[in-house]
All heavy atoms as a GROMACS GRO file, in nm:
protein
  552
    1MET      N    1   0.909   0.769   1.953
    1MET     CA    2   0.988   0.682   1.860
    1MET      C    3   0.894   0.591   1.779
    1MET      O    4   0.916   0.576   1.661
    1MET     CB    5   1.087   0.602   1.946
    1MET     CG    6   1.176   0.516   1.861
    1MET     SD    7   1.287   0.618   1.766
    1MET     CE    8   1.383   0.499   1.686
    2ILE      N    9   0.790   0.536   1.844
    2ILE     CA   10   0.698   0.449   1.773
    2ILE      C   11   0.626   0.526   1.661
    2ILE      O   12   0.608   0.478   1.553
    2ILE     CB   13   0.592   0.390   1.870
    2ILE    CG1   14   0.658   0.296   1.971
    2ILE    CG2   15   0.485   0.317   1.795
    2ILE    CD1   16   0.691   0.160   1.919
    3GLN      N   17   0.589   0.653   1.693
    3GLN     CA   18   0.522   0.739   1.595
    3GLN      C   19   0.606   0.757   1.468
    3GLN      O   20   0.558   0.747   1.358
    3GLN     CB   21   0.483   0.873   1.657
    3GLN     CG   22   0.400   0.961   1.566
    3GLN     CD   23   0.261   0.904   1.540
    3GLN    OE1   24   0.208   0.828   1.621
    3GLN    NE2   25   0.204   0.938   1.429
    4LEU      N   26   0.736   0.782   1.490
    4LEU     CA   27   0.828   0.798   1.376
    4LEU      C   28   0.836   0.670   1.294
    4LEU      O   29   0.837   0.674   1.171
    4LEU     CB   30   0.963   0.841   1.426
    4LEU     CG   31   1.069   0.865   1.318
    4LEU    CD1   32   1.021   0.978   1.224
    4LEU    CD2   33   1.202   0.906   1.381
    5ASP      N   34   0.838   0.556   1.361
    5ASP     CA   35   0.843   0.430   1.293
    5ASP      C   36   0.719   0.405   1.208
    5ASP      O   37   0.728   0.359   1.094
    5ASP     CB   38   0.861   0.312   1.390
    5ASP     CG   39   0.998   0.310   1.456
    5ASP    OD1   40   1.089   0.376   1.402
    5ASP    OD2   41   1.012   0.244   1.560
    6ILE      N   42   0.604   0.438   1.264
    6ILE     CA   43   0.481   0.422   1.189
    6ILE      C   44   0.475   0.517   1.071
    6ILE      O   45   0.431   0.479   0.961
    6ILE     CB   46   0.359   0.440   1.283
    6ILE    CG1   47   0.354   0.323   1.382
    6ILE    CG2   48   0.228   0.451   1.204
    6ILE    CD1   49   0.249   0.340   1.491
    7GLU      N   50   0.520   0.640   1.090
    7GLU     CA   51   0.524   0.736   0.981
    7GLU      C   52   0.619   0.686   0.870
    7GLU      O   53   0.585   0.696   0.752
    7GLU     CB   54   0.565   0.872   1.029
    7GLU     CG   55   0.459   0.938   1.113
    7GLU     CD   56   0.507   1.068   1.176
    7GLU    OE1   57   0.622   1.111   1.150
    7GLU    OE2   58   0.431   1.127   1.252
    8SER      N   59   0.733   0.636   0.907
    8SER     CA   60   0.828   0.582   0.810
    8SER      C   61   0.767   0.464   0.736
    8SER      O   62   0.782   0.451   0.613
    8SER     CB   63   0.957   0.538   0.878
    8SER     OG   64   1.022   0.648   0.933
    9TRP      N   65   0.701   0.376   0.811
    9TRP     CA   66   0.634   0.263   0.751
    9TRP      C   67   0.530   0.309   0.651
    9TRP      O   68   0.526   0.258   0.537
    9TRP     CB   69   0.569   0.174   0.858
    9TRP     CG   70   0.483   0.069   0.800
    9TRP    CD1   71   0.524  -0.056   0.757
    9TRP    CD2   72   0.342   0.075   0.774
    9TRP    NE1   73   0.416  -0.126   0.707
    9TRP    CE2   74   0.302  -0.047   0.715
    9TRP    CE3   75   0.246   0.172   0.794
    9TRP    CZ2   76   0.173  -0.073   0.676
    9TRP    CZ3   77   0.114   0.147   0.755
    9TRP    CH2   78   0.081   0.025   0.699
   10ALA      N   79   0.449   0.407   0.687
   10ALA     CA   80   0.343   0.455   0.598
   10ALA      C   81   0.400   0.514   0.470
   10ALA      O   82   0.349   0.491   0.362
   10ALA     CB   83   0.258   0.559   0.672
   11LEU      N   84   0.506   0.593   0.484
   11LEU     CA   85   0.568   0.654   0.366
   11LEU      C   86   0.628   0.549   0.276
   11LEU      O   87   0.612   0.550   0.154
   11LEU     CB   88   0.677   0.753   0.407
   11LEU     CG   89   0.626   0.886   0.463
   11LEU    CD1   90   0.741   0.968   0.516
   11LEU    CD2   91   0.554   0.963   0.354
   12ASN      N   92   0.697   0.448   0.336
   12ASN     CA   93   0.753   0.341   0.252
   12ASN      C   94   0.644   0.259   0.188
   12ASN      O   95   0.657   0.217   0.071
   12ASN     CB   96   0.843   0.251   0.341
   12ASN     CG   97   0.973   0.315   0.373
   12ASN    OD1   98   1.024   0.400   0.299
   12ASN    ND2   99   1.031   0.279   0.487
   13ARG      N  100   0.538   0.230   0.260
   13ARG     CA  101   0.426   0.150   0.203
   13ARG      C  102   0.361   0.226   0.087
   13ARG      O  103   0.335   0.166  -0.016
   13ARG     CB  104   0.329   0.118   0.314
   13ARG     CG  105   0.222   0.022   0.277
   13ARG     CD  106   0.284  -0.117   0.256
   13ARG     NE  107   0.178  -0.214   0.232
   13ARG     CZ  108   0.134  -0.301   0.319
   13ARG    NH1  109   0.191  -0.313   0.435
   13ARG    NH2  110   0.036  -0.385   0.288
   14ALA      N  111   0.336   0.353   0.108
   14ALA     CA  112   0.274   0.435   0.002
   14ALA      C  113   0.364   0.442  -0.121
   14ALA      O  114   0.317   0.430  -0.234
   14ALA     CB  115   0.245   0.576   0.054
   15HIS      N  116   0.492   0.460  -0.097
   15HIS     CA  117   0.590   0.463  -0.206
   15HIS      C  118   0.587   0.333  -0.286
   15HIS      O  119   0.581   0.332  -0.411
   15HIS     CB  120   0.728   0.489  -0.152
   15HIS     CG  121   0.834   0.503  -0.255
   15HIS    ND1  122   0.922   0.402  -0.281
   15HIS    CD2  123   0.863   0.607  -0.337
   15HIS    CE1  124   1.002   0.444  -0.379
   15HIS    NE2  125   0.972   0.568  -0.412
   16HIS      N  126   0.585   0.221  -0.216
   16HIS     CA  127   0.580   0.089  -0.277
   16HIS      C  128   0.451   0.071  -0.360
   16HIS      O  129   0.454   0.024  -0.476
   16HIS     CB  130   0.589  -0.019  -0.172
   16HIS     CG  131   0.570  -0.158  -0.225
   16HIS    ND1  132   0.669  -0.225  -0.290
   16HIS    CD2  133   0.464  -0.239  -0.224
   16HIS    CE1  134   0.626  -0.342  -0.327
   16HIS    NE2  135   0.500  -0.354  -0.287
   17ILE      N  136   0.339   0.110  -0.303
   17ILE     CA  137   0.209   0.097  -0.371
   17ILE      C  138   0.209   0.181  -0.499
   17ILE      O  139   0.169   0.132  -0.608
   17ILE     CB  140   0.096   0.136  -0.280
   17ILE    CG1  141   0.077   0.030  -0.169
   17ILE    CG2  142  -0.035   0.155  -0.355
   17ILE    CD1  143  -0.018   0.071  -0.057
   18VAL      N  144   0.252   0.306  -0.491
   18VAL     CA  145   0.249   0.394  -0.607
   18VAL      C  146   0.344   0.344  -0.713
   18VAL      O  147   0.309   0.337  -0.834
   18VAL     CB  148   0.286   0.538  -0.567
   18VAL    CG1  149   0.310   0.625  -0.692
   18VAL    CG2  150   0.173   0.599  -0.484
   19LEU      N  151   0.463   0.298  -0.674
   19LEU     CA  152   0.559   0.249  -0.772
   19LEU      C  153   0.509   0.123  -0.845
   19LEU      O  154   0.527   0.111  -0.965
   19LEU     CB  155   0.695   0.223  -0.708
   19LEU     CG  156   0.784   0.341  -0.687
   19LEU    CD1  157   0.913   0.298  -0.620
   19LEU    CD2  158   0.812   0.418  -0.815
   20ASN      N  159   0.453   0.032  -0.771
   20ASN     CA  160   0.414  -0.094  -0.831
   20ASN      C  161   0.275  -0.087  -0.895
   20ASN      O  162   0.262  -0.087  -1.018
   20ASN     CB  163   0.418  -0.206  -0.730
   20ASN     CG  164   0.560  -0.237  -0.691
   20ASN    OD1  165   0.648  -0.242  -0.776
   20ASN    ND2  166   0.587  -0.253  -0.566
   21GLU      N  167   0.172  -0.080  -0.814
   21GLU     CA  168   0.035  -0.083  -0.864
   21GLU      C  169   0.000   0.041  -0.944
   21GLU      O  170  -0.065   0.034  -1.048
   21GLU     CB  171  -0.066  -0.106  -0.752
   21GLU     CG  172  -0.069  -0.245  -0.701
   21GLU     CD  173   0.044  -0.284  -0.609
   21GLU    OE1  174   0.124  -0.197  -0.566
   21GLU    OE2  175   0.058  -0.404  -0.580
   22GLY      N  176   0.044   0.158  -0.897
   22GLY     CA  177   0.014   0.283  -0.965
   22GLY      C  178   0.079   0.292  -1.104
   22GLY      O  179   0.018   0.335  -1.199
   23LEU      N  180   0.202   0.249  -1.112
   23LEU     CA  181   0.273   0.250  -1.240
   23LEU      C  182   0.209   0.155  -1.339
   23LEU      O  183   0.190   0.189  -1.456
   23LEU     CB  184   0.420   0.221  -1.222
   23LEU     CG  185   0.508   0.234  -1.347
   23LEU    CD1  186   0.499   0.376  -1.406
   23LEU    CD2  187   0.650   0.199  -1.312
   24ASN      N  188   0.173   0.036  -1.291
   24ASN     CA  189   0.105  -0.062  -1.380
   24ASN      C  190  -0.027  -0.008  -1.428
   24ASN      O  191  -0.061  -0.026  -1.547
   24ASN     CB  192   0.084  -0.193  -1.306
   24ASN     CG  193   0.213  -0.269  -1.282
   24ASN    OD1  194   0.310  -0.248  -1.352
   24ASN    ND2  195   0.211  -0.353  -1.181
   25LEU      N  196  -0.102   0.057  -1.342
   25LEU     CA  197  -0.230   0.115  -1.381
   25LEU      C  198  -0.211   0.227  -1.486
   25LEU      O  199  -0.284   0.234  -1.585
   25LEU     CB  200  -0.303   0.169  -1.259
   25LEU     CG  201  -0.437   0.238  -1.285
   25LEU    CD1  202  -0.533   0.143  -1.355
   25LEU    CD2  203  -0.498   0.284  -1.153
   26ALA      N  204  -0.110   0.310  -1.466
   26ALA     CA  205  -0.083   0.417  -1.563
   26ALA      C  206  -0.047   0.360  -1.699
   26ALA      O  207  -0.093   0.411  -1.803
   26ALA     CB  208   0.030   0.506  -1.511
   27LYS      N  209   0.030   0.254  -1.702
   27LYS     CA  210   0.068   0.193  -1.828
   27LYS      C  211  -0.054   0.132  -1.899
   27LYS      O  212  -0.070   0.145  -2.019
   27LYS     CB  213   0.174   0.082  -1.805
   27LYS     CG  214   0.310   0.137  -1.773
   27LYS     CD  215   0.409   0.024  -1.748
   27LYS     CE  216   0.546   0.075  -1.710
   27LYS     NZ  217   0.638  -0.036  -1.680
   28ALA      N  218  -0.143   0.066  -1.823
   28ALA     CA  219  -0.262   0.009  -1.881
   28ALA      C  220  -0.351   0.117  -1.937
   28ALA      O  221  -0.410   0.103  -2.045
   28ALA     CB  222  -0.337  -0.075  -1.780
   29ALA      N  223  -0.363   0.228  -1.865
   29ALA     CA  224  -0.446   0.341  -1.913
   29ALA      C  225  -0.388   0.405  -2.038
   29ALA      O  226  -0.457   0.437  -2.133
   29ALA     CB  227  -0.458   0.446  -1.802
   30GLN      N  228  -0.254   0.413  -2.041
   30GLN     CA  229  -0.188   0.470  -2.156
   30GLN      C  230  -0.210   0.380  -2.280
   30GLN      O  231  -0.227   0.430  -2.391
   30GLN     CB  232  -0.039   0.484  -2.129
   30GLN     CG  233   0.038   0.549  -2.240
   30GLN     CD  234   0.185   0.566  -2.204
   30GLN    OE1  235   0.237   0.498  -2.117
   30GLN    NE2  236   0.253   0.655  -2.273
   31ASP      N  237  -0.217   0.250  -2.259
   31ASP     CA  238  -0.240   0.156  -2.367
   31ASP      C  239  -0.388   0.141  -2.402
   31ASP      O  240  -0.423   0.065  -2.494
   31ASP     CB  241  -0.188   0.017  -2.331
   31ASP     CG  242  -0.035   0.011  -2.319
   31ASP    OD1  243   0.030   0.103  -2.375
   31ASP    OD2  244   0.016  -0.079  -2.252
   32LEU      N  245  -0.472   0.213  -2.330
   32LEU     CA  246  -0.618   0.210  -2.348
   32LEU      C  247  -0.674   0.068  -2.331
   32LEU      O  248  -0.770   0.028  -2.396
   32LEU     CB  249  -0.659   0.269  -2.483
   32LEU     CG  250  -0.619   0.413  -2.509
   32LEU    CD1  251  -0.653   0.451  -2.653
   32LEU    CD2  252  -0.682   0.508  -2.408
   33ASP      N  253  -0.614  -0.005  -2.240
   33ASP     CA  254  -0.655  -0.142  -2.208
   33ASP      C  255  -0.754  -0.136  -2.091
   33ASP      O  256  -0.717  -0.141  -1.976
   33ASP     CB  257  -0.533  -0.225  -2.172
   33ASP     CG  258  -0.563  -0.373  -2.157
   33ASP    OD1  259  -0.684  -0.410  -2.138
   33ASP    OD2  260  -0.469  -0.453  -2.163
   34ARG      N  261  -0.885  -0.130  -2.128
   34ARG     CA  262  -0.986  -0.113  -2.024
   34ARG      C  263  -0.996  -0.233  -1.929
   34ARG      O  264  -1.012  -0.215  -1.808
   34ARG     CB  265  -1.125  -0.090  -2.089
   34ARG     CG  266  -1.137   0.043  -2.148
   34ARG     CD  267  -1.274   0.057  -2.212
   34ARG     NE  268  -1.294   0.193  -2.258
   34ARG     CZ  269  -1.397   0.267  -2.228
   34ARG    NH1  270  -1.494   0.218  -2.152
   34ARG    NH2  271  -1.406   0.387  -2.273
   35GLN      N  272  -0.987  -0.352  -1.983
   35GLN     CA  273  -1.000  -0.471  -1.898
   35GLN      C  274  -0.884  -0.477  -1.797
   35GLN      O  275  -0.905  -0.500  -1.678
   35GLN     CB  276  -1.001  -0.596  -1.983
   35GLN     CG  277  -1.025  -0.722  -1.901
   35GLN     CD  278  -1.035  -0.845  -1.989
   35GLN    OE1  279  -1.025  -0.836  -2.113
   35GLN    NE2  280  -1.053  -0.962  -1.928
   36ARG      N  281  -0.764  -0.454  -1.845
   36ARG     CA  282  -0.648  -0.456  -1.755
   36ARG      C  283  -0.656  -0.339  -1.655
   36ARG      O  284  -0.621  -0.356  -1.537
   36ARG     CB  285  -0.520  -0.449  -1.834
   36ARG     CG  286  -0.396  -0.464  -1.752
   36ARG     CD  287  -0.275  -0.497  -1.838
   36ARG     NE  288  -0.158  -0.504  -1.754
   36ARG     CZ  289  -0.061  -0.413  -1.756
   36ARG    NH1  290  -0.062  -0.313  -1.842
   36ARG    NH2  291   0.041  -0.424  -1.674
   37SER      N  292  -0.702  -0.222  -1.700
   37SER     CA  293  -0.715  -0.107  -1.611
   37SER      C  294  -0.811  -0.137  -1.497
   37SER      O  295  -0.783  -0.109  -1.381
   37SER     CB  296  -0.764   0.016  -1.688
   37SER     OG  297  -0.666   0.062  -1.777
   38ARG      N  298  -0.926  -0.199  -1.533
   38ARG     CA  299  -1.025  -0.234  -1.429
   38ARG      C  300  -0.966  -0.334  -1.328
   38ARG      O  301  -0.985  -0.320  -1.208
   38ARG     CB  302  -1.150  -0.294  -1.490
   38ARG     CG  303  -1.253  -0.187  -1.522
   38ARG     CD  304  -1.373  -0.253  -1.577
   38ARG     NE  305  -1.346  -0.246  -1.721
   38ARG     CZ  306  -1.431  -0.259  -1.819
   38ARG    NH1  307  -1.553  -0.287  -1.793
   38ARG    NH2  308  -1.398  -0.244  -1.942
   39SER      N  309  -0.895  -0.432  -1.380
   39SER     CA  310  -0.832  -0.531  -1.294
   39SER      C  311  -0.729  -0.469  -1.201
   39SER      O  312  -0.722  -0.498  -1.082
   39SER     CB  313  -0.765  -0.637  -1.380
   39SER     OG  314  -0.692  -0.726  -1.304
   40LEU      N  315  -0.652  -0.376  -1.255
   40LEU     CA  316  -0.549  -0.309  -1.175
   40LEU      C  317  -0.608  -0.212  -1.074
   40LEU      O  318  -0.555  -0.194  -0.964
   40LEU     CB  319  -0.447  -0.242  -1.266
   40LEU     CG  320  -0.359  -0.338  -1.344
   40LEU    CD1  321  -0.279  -0.264  -1.451
   40LEU    CD2  322  -0.265  -0.412  -1.252
   41VAL      N  323  -0.719  -0.147  -1.106
   41VAL     CA  324  -0.789  -0.061  -1.011
   41VAL      C  325  -0.834  -0.147  -0.892
   41VAL      O  326  -0.820  -0.108  -0.776
   41VAL     CB  327  -0.910   0.011  -1.076
   41VAL    CG1  328  -1.000   0.069  -0.969
   41VAL    CG2  329  -0.859   0.119  -1.170
   42TYR      N  330  -0.890  -0.264  -0.921
   42TYR     CA  331  -0.933  -0.354  -0.812
   42TYR      C  332  -0.813  -0.395  -0.728
   42TYR      O  333  -0.819  -0.393  -0.606
   42TYR     CB  334  -1.001  -0.480  -0.872
   42TYR     CG  335  -1.036  -0.581  -0.770
   42TYR    CD1  336  -1.143  -0.561  -0.685
   42TYR    CD2  337  -0.959  -0.695  -0.754
   42TYR    CE1  338  -1.175  -0.656  -0.587
   42TYR    CE2  339  -0.987  -0.790  -0.658
   42TYR     CZ  340  -1.095  -0.771  -0.574
   42TYR     OH  341  -1.124  -0.864  -0.478
   43GLU      N  342  -0.702  -0.426  -0.790
   43GLU     CA  343  -0.582  -0.467  -0.718
   43GLU      C  344  -0.529  -0.350  -0.633
   43GLU      O  345  -0.487  -0.369  -0.519
   43GLU     CB  346  -0.474  -0.515  -0.815
   43GLU     CG  347  -0.352  -0.570  -0.747
   43GLU     CD  348  -0.380  -0.697  -0.665
   43GLU    OE1  349  -0.473  -0.774  -0.698
   43GLU    OE2  350  -0.308  -0.717  -0.566
   44LEU      N  351  -0.531  -0.230  -0.686
   44LEU     CA  352  -0.485  -0.112  -0.616
   44LEU      C  353  -0.570  -0.089  -0.491
   44LEU      O  354  -0.521  -0.064  -0.382
   44LEU     CB  355  -0.488   0.010  -0.705
   44LEU     CG  356  -0.442   0.144  -0.649
   44LEU    CD1  357  -0.297   0.133  -0.599
   44LEU    CD2  358  -0.452   0.253  -0.754
   45ARG      N  359  -0.702  -0.100  -0.506
   45ARG     CA  360  -0.793  -0.087  -0.392
   45ARG      C  361  -0.764  -0.190  -0.286
   45ARG      O  362  -0.764  -0.160  -0.167
   45ARG     CB  363  -0.937  -0.105  -0.437
   45ARG     CG  364  -0.994   0.011  -0.514
   45ARG     CD  365  -1.138  -0.020  -0.552
   45ARG     NE  366  -1.187   0.081  -0.642
   45ARG     CZ  367  -1.296   0.065  -0.715
   45ARG    NH1  368  -1.367  -0.045  -0.708
   45ARG    NH2  369  -1.337   0.161  -0.796
   46LYS      N  370  -0.740  -0.313  -0.332
   46LYS     CA  371  -0.712  -0.422  -0.235
   46LYS      C  372  -0.582  -0.398  -0.157
   46LYS      O  373  -0.579  -0.414  -0.036
   46LYS     CB  374  -0.702  -0.555  -0.314
   46LYS     CG  375  -0.713  -0.677  -0.232
   46LYS     CD  376  -0.737  -0.801  -0.319
   46LYS     CE  377  -0.604  -0.842  -0.381
   46LYS     NZ  378  -0.613  -0.974  -0.448
   47VAL      N  379  -0.478  -0.353  -0.224
   47VAL     CA  380  -0.351  -0.327  -0.158
   47VAL      C  381  -0.362  -0.208  -0.061
   47VAL      O  382  -0.313  -0.213   0.052
   47VAL     CB  383  -0.242  -0.298  -0.263
   47VAL    CG1  384  -0.113  -0.248  -0.199
   47VAL    CG2  385  -0.212  -0.424  -0.342
   48ILE      N  386  -0.432  -0.104  -0.101
   48ILE     CA  387  -0.452   0.012  -0.011
   48ILE      C  388  -0.535  -0.030   0.110
   48ILE      O  389  -0.500   0.005   0.225
   48ILE     CB  390  -0.518   0.129  -0.087
   48ILE    CG1  391  -0.418   0.187  -0.189
   48ILE    CG2  392  -0.565   0.237   0.011
   48ILE    CD1  393  -0.482   0.287  -0.284
   49ALA      N  394  -0.642  -0.104   0.088
   49ALA     CA  395  -0.726  -0.148   0.200
   49ALA      C  396  -0.645  -0.237   0.296
   49ALA      O  397  -0.657  -0.222   0.419
   49ALA     CB  398  -0.847  -0.225   0.149
   50ALA      N  399  -0.564  -0.325   0.243
   50ALA     CA  400  -0.478  -0.410   0.329
   50ALA      C  401  -0.381  -0.328   0.412
   50ALA      O  402  -0.363  -0.356   0.532
   50ALA     CB  403  -0.402  -0.513   0.244
   51ALA      N  404  -0.324  -0.225   0.353
   51ALA     CA  405  -0.231  -0.138   0.427
   51ALA      C  406  -0.303  -0.062   0.538
   51ALA      O  407  -0.254  -0.051   0.650
   51ALA     CB  408  -0.162  -0.043   0.333
   52ILE      N  409  -0.424  -0.013   0.508
   52ILE     CA  410  -0.501   0.059   0.610
   52ILE      C  411  -0.540  -0.033   0.723
   52ILE      O  412  -0.528   0.004   0.840
   52ILE     CB  413  -0.626   0.126   0.543
   52ILE    CG1  414  -0.581   0.238   0.454
   52ILE    CG2  415  -0.724   0.175   0.651
   52ILE    CD1  416  -0.693   0.291   0.365
   53LEU      N  417  -0.587  -0.153   0.690
   53LEU     CA  418  -0.624  -0.249   0.794
   53LEU      C  419  -0.503  -0.288   0.879
   53LEU      O  420  -0.516  -0.304   0.999
   53LEU     CB  421  -0.687  -0.372   0.730
   53LEU     CG  422  -0.828  -0.352   0.673
   53LEU    CD1  423  -0.872  -0.476   0.601
   53LEU    CD2  424  -0.926  -0.311   0.781
   54GLU      N  425  -0.389  -0.307   0.817
   54GLU     CA  426  -0.271  -0.342   0.892
   54GLU      C  427  -0.230  -0.231   0.990
   54GLU      O  428  -0.200  -0.256   1.106
   54GLU     CB  429  -0.154  -0.370   0.795
   54GLU     CG  430  -0.030  -0.418   0.862
   54GLU     CD  431   0.084  -0.446   0.765
   54GLU    OE1  432   0.062  -0.445   0.644
   54GLU    OE2  433   0.194  -0.469   0.813
   55ALA      N  434  -0.236  -0.107   0.944
   55ALA     CA  435  -0.201   0.007   1.030
   55ALA      C  436  -0.305   0.022   1.142
   55ALA      O  437  -0.270   0.048   1.258
   55ALA     CB  438  -0.192   0.134   0.947
   56HIS      N  439  -0.430   0.002   1.108
   56HIS     CA  440  -0.537   0.016   1.207
   56HIS      C  441  -0.523  -0.094   1.314
   56HIS      O  442  -0.534  -0.066   1.435
   56HIS     CB  443  -0.674   0.001   1.138
   56HIS     CG  444  -0.790   0.020   1.227
   56HIS    ND1  445  -0.822   0.138   1.282
   56HIS    CD2  446  -0.885  -0.069   1.268
   56HIS    CE1  447  -0.928   0.127   1.357
   56HIS    NE2  448  -0.971   0.000   1.352
   57ALA      N  449  -0.498  -0.215   1.273
   57ALA     CA  450  -0.482  -0.327   1.369
   57ALA      C  451  -0.360  -0.300   1.459
   57ALA      O  452  -0.363  -0.326   1.580
   57ALA     CB  453  -0.465  -0.458   1.296
   58ALA      N  454  -0.256  -0.248   1.402
   58ALA     CA  455  -0.134  -0.218   1.482
   58ALA      C  456  -0.161  -0.107   1.582
   58ALA      O  457  -0.106  -0.111   1.694
   58ALA     CB  458  -0.018  -0.181   1.390
   59SER      N  459  -0.246  -0.011   1.548
   59SER     CA  460  -0.274   0.095   1.641
   59SER      C  461  -0.346   0.044   1.762
   59SER      O  462  -0.327   0.096   1.872
   59SER     CB  463  -0.354   0.209   1.571
   59SER     OG  464  -0.486   0.171   1.547
   60PHE      N  465  -0.433  -0.056   1.747
   60PHE     CA  466  -0.502  -0.116   1.860
   60PHE      C  467  -0.412  -0.206   1.940
   60PHE      O  468  -0.429  -0.222   2.060
   60PHE     CB  469  -0.624  -0.190   1.816
   60PHE     CG  470  -0.744  -0.100   1.790
   60PHE    CD1  471  -0.786  -0.078   1.658
   60PHE    CD2  472  -0.809  -0.034   1.890
   60PHE    CE1  473  -0.891   0.007   1.632
   60PHE    CE2  474  -0.914   0.051   1.865
   60PHE     CZ  475  -0.956   0.072   1.736
   61ALA      N  476  -0.316  -0.266   1.874
   61ALA     CA  477  -0.222  -0.358   1.942
   61ALA      C  478  -0.115  -0.279   2.014
   61ALA      O  479  -0.040  -0.335   2.092
   61ALA     CB  480  -0.159  -0.454   1.842
   62GLY      N  481  -0.105  -0.150   1.985
   62GLY     CA  482  -0.007  -0.064   2.052
   62GLY      C  483   0.133  -0.080   1.997
   62GLY      O  484   0.232  -0.046   2.063
   63GLY      N  485   0.148  -0.128   1.879
   63GLY     CA  486   0.280  -0.146   1.817
   63GLY      C  487   0.284  -0.098   1.676
   63GLY      O  488   0.196  -0.030   1.628
   64ALA      N  489   0.389  -0.140   1.607
   64ALA     CA  490   0.407  -0.104   1.469
   64ALA      C  491   0.342  -0.208   1.380
   64ALA      O  492   0.320  -0.322   1.424
   64ALA     CB  493   0.558  -0.098   1.437
   65PRO      N  494   0.305  -0.175   1.258
   65PRO     CA  495   0.250  -0.273   1.167
   65PRO      C  496   0.344  -0.391   1.148
   65PRO      O  497   0.467  -0.375   1.158
   65PRO     CB  498   0.232  -0.193   1.036
   65PRO     CG  499   0.218  -0.051   1.081
   65PRO     CD  500   0.307  -0.040   1.203
   66GLN      N  501   0.288  -0.505   1.121
   66GLN     CA  502   0.364  -0.629   1.110
   66GLN      C  503   0.475  -0.620   1.009
   66GLN      O  504   0.585  -0.666   1.030
   66GLN     CB  505   0.272  -0.747   1.076
   66GLN     CG  506   0.339  -0.882   1.088
   66GLN     CD  507   0.387  -0.913   1.230
   66GLN    OE1  508   0.323  -0.876   1.327
   66GLN    NE2  509   0.499  -0.981   1.240
   67SER      N  510   0.449  -0.559   0.894
   67SER     CA  511   0.551  -0.550   0.788
   67SER      C  512   0.667  -0.461   0.833
   67SER      O  513   0.779  -0.479   0.788
   67SER     CB  514   0.493  -0.501   0.656
   67SER     OG  515   0.438  -0.373   0.670
   68LEU      N  516   0.641  -0.366   0.921
   68LEU     CA  517   0.748  -0.281   0.972
   68LEU      C  518   0.836  -0.366   1.064
   68LEU      O  519   0.957  -0.354   1.061
   68LEU     CB  520   0.691  -0.161   1.047
   68LEU     CG  521   0.793  -0.065   1.115
   68LEU    CD1  522   0.883  -0.006   1.011
   68LEU    CD2  523   0.723   0.042   1.192
   69LYS      N  524   0.775  -0.449   1.145
   69LYS     CA  525   0.850  -0.534   1.237
   69LYS      C  526   0.939  -0.630   1.160
   69LYS      O  527   1.052  -0.654   1.196
   69LYS     CB  528   0.756  -0.611   1.326
   69LYS     CG  529   0.684  -0.524   1.426
   69LYS     CD  530   0.584  -0.607   1.505
   69LYS     CE  531   0.502  -0.521   1.597
   69LYS     NZ  532   0.401  -0.598   1.667
   70SER      N  533   0.886  -0.686   1.050
   70SER     CA  534   0.965  -0.782   0.975
   70SER      C  535   1.075  -0.718   0.892
   70SER      O  536   1.170  -0.781   0.855
   70SER     CB  537   0.874  -0.863   0.883
   70SER     OG  538   0.813  -0.781   0.787
   71ASP      N  539   1.062  -0.587   0.862
   71ASP     CA  540   1.166  -0.516   0.785
   71ASP      C  541   1.287  -0.488   0.871
   71ASP      O  542   1.394  -0.466   0.823
   71ASP     CB  543   1.111  -0.383   0.731
   71ASP     CG  544   1.012  -0.403   0.618
   71ASP    OD1  545   1.006  -0.518   0.568
   71ASP    OD2  546   0.942  -0.308   0.583
   72SER      N  547   1.269  -0.480   1.002
   72SER     CA  548   1.379  -0.442   1.092
   72SER      C  549   1.482  -0.550   1.106
   72SER      O  550   1.461  -0.665   1.095
   72SER     CB  551   1.325  -0.410   1.230
   72SER     OG  552   1.234  -0.302   1.218
   0.00000   0.00000   0.00000
């Protein structure tokens, strides 16, 4: 059951990241806005790294990621 919860969390988190940061980056690239694109690439990296760290920490704690717990 925990595995399914983590998988659901990962899918929801990835969906959220792609919809928000990914869409913003695509729009900046379409507008040929290099400065904004660079800034958004940095933000995208930061959000992905935070999600990976959260999932990694939860795997050592033996539970679900914190954001999954707060969503319930």
